[in-house]
N, C-alpha and C positions, 0 to 999 in steps of 0.2 A: 710630666717635668715642663710643661710651659706655662700653666697656668700655677696657679696662686694659691692657696684656700685659704680658712677667714685668722686660721693662728700667725698663715706668716707675714699678712697683715699687720693684724693686732703688733704684731712687732718689729715689722716696717713701721709704725707708726709712733708704738714707744720709742724706739731710736729715735725718729724725730725732732719728738716733743723730747728728750734728753741732749739734746743735741742742741736746738736752735732756743728751747723755751716754748712756754706754752703761747706768751705775749706773740712772740715771734711770727710765730705761724701764720697769724692772717695778716703781717702785714708782707715776708715774703710769700703767700697765695697772691694777691693783690700788684704785687711786683712782677709776678712771673706771666700774670693774666695778661697786665699793661703792653708785656713785653712782645709778647705773644700775639695781639693786634697792632700794634705797628709793623709790627714782622709781616701777618699778612695785610694791612695797606700797604708797603713801601709794594710787596711782590705785587701786588694787583695796578703800582703807579705804576711800575718797570715793565709792567708789558705792554706792549703797542697798540693803537686803538685796527679794525680792520681798517679803516677809511689812510688810516701814514702805511702801515702794512704796504698798498693798491699803487702806494704814491710812488714809479719810479722815476729818478733823476737821470736825464739827456745828460752827455758827457758834452762840458760844454766846448765851444773850441779857440782856439786859440792864433787870436789875428796878429801878423806875421807882417811889419812896417820894413817899413827899407831899409832903418836901421841896425836889426840886426843880421842883412842880408847884407850889409857893408864887408869886403871883403878885411880882414884885419893886416896893417902895413906890410911890408917887405924889409925883411933885410939886405944888409946887402949880399949874402952871400945868394936868396935866391932872387936876385935883379939882374 
């Protein structure tokens, strides 16, 4: 069930030629090839390098300043 015979491929080819025309098929194949090439290139560029994967950033310490520890002004009900 999963394999196509030669006659199946000829029927598929005839349908493709009828739908797109003989002149359009090479252009479609070229566009498909370029699309696959660009996809593979982007997938390769998207993967992190081994050196980048090993780098672990340490959390940065936040400096506390005296301005941050100043109390809010007291309201008359708190005084």
